[in-house]
N, C-alpha and C positions, 0 to 999 in steps of 0.2 A: 504493499500499499504506499502511495506517495501522496503527501499533502504539500503543495507548493504553488509557486507562481509559474505561469506560462505566458509566453510572449515577451514583450519588452517591460523591463523594470520589475519591481517587487510589489505584489499586492499588499494592502494593509487590512488586517483583521482587527476589529474592535471587540475586546473582551468585556467592555463595560465594567460591571462590578465583580465579574468572575474570571475564569480562565478563558483565554482566546482559543486555545487548541487543547482538547482533552483526548488522550489515547489511553484506553483502559483494557487491560488483559489481552494485549496483542503484541506479538513480535513481528519482525519483518517489516518495519515501518521506517519510512524516510520523511522527515519534515524539513523543508528547505526553502530558502529564498523568499522569506516573508518578513514583513514588518507587523509586529503585534503590539497592541496598545490597550492599557487599562486606564481606569479613571483615577488611579493613584490613591494615596492615603487620605482619609480613612475608608473611603467607599469601597475600594477593591479588596477582595479577600482571596483572589485566585492567583494563578501563575500564568505567564505568557504561553509557555508550552508545558503542559502537565502530562507526564507519561507515568502511569501507575499500574502496579500489579496487585490486585486484591484477591487473587486465587488462594485457596487454602492449600496446605500441604508442603510448603517449601519449594514451589515450582519456580524454575528460572526460565523466563522468556528471552529469546535470543534475537539479536540484530536490531538495534535502534540507531538511527542516523539523524542527527540534528545539525544542520549546517546553513550558514548564511542567514541567520535569524537576528533581527534587531528587536529587543523586547524592553519595554519601559512602561512604568505606571502600574505595576502589579504589587499586591499587598503581601504575597509570600515570596515568590521567586520569579525572575525572568524566565528561567528554565529549571524545571524539577523533574528528575527521573528517580523513581524509587518504588520499594515494595510497601504496600499497605494491606497485608493479608488480614482477612477477617478473623482468622484463628490465631493471630499473633505469631505465626511461623515466618521463616525468613524467605518468603517468596519475593522474587525481585527480577533483576535483568542481568544478562551477560552479553558481551560483545556490544558495548555502547560507545559511540563516538559523537562528541560534540565539538564542532569545528567552525572557525571563521564567524563567530557570533559576537554581537555587542549587546551587553545587558547593563542597563543604566536606569537610575531613578526608580528603582524598585525598593521595597521596604526591608524585608528580612534578608534576602539573598539575591545576588546576581545569578549564580549557577549553584544548584544543590543537587548532589547525588547522595541518596540516603535510604533510610529504612523507616519503619512505622513510627518510631519515636522522634525522627527528624522533622517530619512534615507538620506535626502539631506543635506550633510555636508557643503553645501555652505551657509546655513542659520543657525541662532542661534538655538541650540537644545531647543525644547519646547517653542519657542517664539510664533509660530503661527501668525495669523493675529491680530496684537495688537489692531486694531481699533474695533474689534468685542467684546472686553472685555472677561469676564470669560466664559468658555465653559462648557456645560453640558456633563456629561458622559465621558466615556473612550473608547479607541480603543480596549484594550485587558482586559481579565478577568481571574483570577485564574491561576496564573503562579507560577511554582516552579523551582528554580535553586539550585541544590545541588551537593556538592562534586566536584566542578569545580575549575580549576586553570587558572589564567590569568596572564601572565608575559611578560614583554618586548614588550608590544604593545606601541611603543614609540612615536607615533604622526607624524605629517607632519610639517617640519620646514618652508615650503613655504605657509602654510595655516594660514592666519592672522585674519580671521573674528571671530573665536571662538576656543573652545578647541578641542584638538585631543589627542589621546594616553590614553584612558580610559581602565580600566580593565573590570568591569561589570556594566552595567547601565540598570535599569528597569524604563521605562518612559511610561506615558499615559496608566496606567494599574490600574485596580480596583481589589485588592486582589492578593498579591504575597508574597512568602517566598524566601529569599536568605539565605542559611545556609551551614555550613561546606565548605566554599569556601576560597581560598587564592588568593590574588592579590599582585604582587610585581614588582618593577622596570618598571612600566609603565610611560609614559608621558614625557620622557627625551627630546624629540625633539619638544615639543610644545613651540614655541618661539614667542614673541612679539604679543600675542593674548590677547584680553580683558578678556577672560575666560580661565581657565586652566583645566587640567585633574584631575581625581580622581580614586582611586583604586576600591571601591565598593560604589555605590550610587543609589539613586532614585530621580526622578523629575516628577512633574505633575501627581502624582499617589495617590491612596487612599488605606488604609489598607495594608501597606507593612511591613513585619518584616524582619530585617537583623539580624542574630544571629549566634553565634559560628563561626565567621569568623576571619581571620587574614589578615591584610593589612599593608604592610611594604615597606620601601625604594622606595615608589613611588615618582616621580620626576616631575619637571616642568622646563621650560626654564628660563634663567637668567632674562628675562624681562616680565615674565608671572606669574600670581597668581596661587593659588591652588597647585596641587601636593598633594592632601589630601588623608587621609586614608579612611574615610567614610563621607557621605554627605546626609542630607535630604534637597533637593534643592527646587526651586520654585514650588509652587502649591502642596505640599505634605500635606496630611491630615491623621489623625488617624493611624499613623505609629509608629513602635517601633524599636529601635536599642539597642540590648542587648547581653551581654556575648561575646563581640568582643575584639580583641587585636590589637591595632594600635601602631606602633612604627617606629621611624627613617624615617618618611616621610618628604619630603621637606616642605609640607604644613601642614594644620590643621589636627589634629587627628580626630576630630568630628566637622563637619561644619553643621550649621543650617542657611539657607539663602533663600532669594527670590530675585526677580528682576522685573522690569517694564515689563508688558505684560505677566506675568505668567498665565497659563491657569486656575488655581484655586486658592482659598485662601490657605495660609499656616497656619495650626492650628492643635491643639490637637495632639502633637507628644511627644514621650517619649524617653529619652536616659538613660539607667540604667545598672548597673553592668558591665560596660566596663572598660578597662584599656588602658591608653594612656601614653607612655613613650618615651621621647626624640623626640617628633614630633616638627614641626616648624623649620626645619633645614635651610630653605631658607630665605634670608633677606626679600623678598617681602611677605612671608606668615608665619611669625614666631609666631604662636599661637597654643596652644594645643586644646582648644575648642573655637569656634567662633560663634557669632550670627551676621549676616550681612544682611541688606536689603536696597535698595536704595529708593524704593517708597512704595510697599505694606507692611503691617505690619506683624510681626510674632506674633502669638497669641497662648496662652495656651500651653506652653511647660513645661514639667517636666523633670528635670535632677537630678537623685539621685543615691547614692551608686556607684559612679564611682571613680576610682583611677587614678590620673593624675599627672605626673611629667615632669618638663621641666628643661633643663640646656642650657647654651649658646652653640651656634653652633661654629664650628671651626673658622669661619671667624669673630667671635666676636659679632654677633648680639645677643640681649637679648630678647628671646621669653617671652611671658606672658602665664599664665595658662588659663585664661578666658578673652576674649575680647568681648564687647557688643557694637554694634553701629547700628544706624537706628531706625526704629519704632518697639518697642517691647511692646506687651500687655500681661501681666500675664506670666512671666517666673519664675519658682521656682527652686532653687538650694538647695538641702537638702541631708544631710548625705554623701556628697562627701569628699574625701581626696585630697587636692591640695598641692603639694610640688614644690617649685621653688628654684633653686640653684644659687649662685654666682650673686646676684643682680637682678634676674628676678622678675617681678611683679606677684603677685598672681591673682589679678583682675584688669582689665582695662576697666572701664565703661565709654563710650563716649555718653551715653544718659542722660536724666534728672533723670533716676533711678526710675521713678514713677511706672513702670510696673514690677519691679524686686524684688524678695525676696530671700535672702540668709539666711538659717536657719539650724543650727545643723551641719555645715561643720567643718572639721578640716584642719588646715593650718600649714605649716612648711617650714622653709628655713634653709639651712645648715650653712650659715654665714651671719652676719649682721642682721638688722631688717627686719621684713616682710614688704611688700610694697603693699598697696591698692591704686590704681589710680581711682578717682571717680569724674566725671563731672568737670575735670580741677584741682582737688586738690589731694594731695598725703598724705596718712596716713601711719605711720610706727609702728602702734600697732593695735591690734584688738579692744582694748577699744576705741581708738580715732576714728577709722572707725565707730564703733558701735554707739558711742555718736553723731557723726556728721551726720550720714545717716539713723539711725534706723534699719540697717541691723543686723542680728544675734541677734534679739530680738523676742521672741515668747510669747504670752500671758503676755506681760509686763516684762518678765524675760530674762536675757542674756542667749544666747545659743552659740554654737560653741566653739572652743578651738584652741589654739596654742600648738601643741604637736609633739614630736618625735614619729612617728607611731610605731616603733619597728616592722618592717617588716622583713621577712626572708632575702630578698635581692632584688635588682633592676635588671631588665632584661638586660638593656644596650646592645641592639643589639641581644638579645637572640631570635632566630628564632625557632618556633615550626614546621611549615611546614605542619603538619597534624592537622587541626582544631578539630578533634575528640579527640586530646590529650591536648587541651587547659586546661581542668580542672586539669591536672597533672603538669601544669607550676609550677616550684619550687619557683619562685619569687612572691612578692607582697602579701604574706600570713601574717596574723597577728600572732605574737608571743604571748604566754600566758600573758605576762606582758604589752601588748599594751594598751595605754589609749583609743584606738578607740573601744575596745570591749564593746558592749552594750551602747555606748555613743551617739547614734543617736537620733533624734527626732522621735516621732510617726508619721508614714506616713498614718495612716488610715484617710479617708476611701479608699485610693488608693488600687487597686489590684496590689501588687508588684511582681506578677509572682510567679513561683514555687521555684526558686533557686537563689543563687548568682553566681558570675563568676565561682567559683570552684565546683559548684554542691551542696553546702550546702543548705538544704531546708529553705526557708524563713518562712514557717509555724510554725517552732519551736521557733521563736524569736518574742516575743511581743514587745521588745524594740530593735530596729535594731542597729547593729553596723555601723561604718562609713567606707566607701570605698567599693571596689568590693568584699571584703572577709568579711563575717559577723561572722564566727566562728573561734576562734584561734586554732592553732595547739595544740594537747594535749602535756603535759609535756614529755620530752625526754624518760623517763622510761616507758611511756604508749603507745608509738608509735609502 
């Protein structure tokens, strides 16, 4: 079945106060080349394209294609694909592709892939029945979201139970890729809620890759957390966030967190070769990279070769580069470059530190001493922090360094807009005289992927550089 425009241009479908397109209990569906419009908040309560499976028994319907859609003015999502089985089983979809879509000026989500607890925004997303404990399986399988744009999905100021105003969320899914997508200026109207919005994220899912995306100027309300760039949230396993550019968000650039009642364990996730610049703009969420969990632990996280820079926000709050709190088991930070300006702290650890390893990272501040906050103590030199905590020691030898990175320049609000052009970003590249060149620790036996942020192949480097760029620019005469 094909629902689309024929002839010249794209037809416009008016959803009024409901959904513009509803596909129920069907696979083998293509929805393409349409403009869909709703009446906006508060009148509209539907989605632009709503594809649902209500069949009992955990049935997976196959082959959904949504492409070339422009969706705006809907109370739930611009595009929603998910299982809403009447018996509560995980009936859903597999082989789903959402491509070349623009979703904007919706309320709760731009794009949502999820399950029965995701669609009803009167409940906490992915909370499910907490008394039942961890759940087996997933509602959806094998999802691809590519070349999509999510902007000004601003949220509902009257909804106070949890977050609203998200760009792209994949939840309750086994196997997904989100790539070449952009999310910006989402979440502004999410106010006084216990959970806040995010540009691009996943929750309660397994084997998700988020790559080659840009998330910037996402917001949150004055009394609400988050407003993040990217997030691996509760119940995420075996997932990777790589080659992404986060900047100028109210909240955390890269968030790793869980919560009580999450549907799965949080474990075995990787954050690598990303850039975060000038994130943590809001007082309530002033961090560039954050680990946070209230009850379940975060286990087996690898963060390496990221470039992260923070500076004070206009209202005077002092962000930190990395904050760690809650129960964390085995998290390693290696070969990252962390820069903090004007008194901002580089590391703020609020755990006992037993599950953490920092090895081979480079640190820098533009003025005054470096600041490491660790289990209630403050250290103003790398040596003092190393000697007191055992961090930045590998095989009995000191590693890590304090160094001016000698980068080409900082982005400072630089918007790329087209994620396929991220490797051409002129900022954050190593100059030939950078002390970060070849200064990283050996990451073997990790599979470090095929490239760094700028497309330089990792296979050519037996000793990795530090930060998101591993190869310096050639001398000026050889460019």
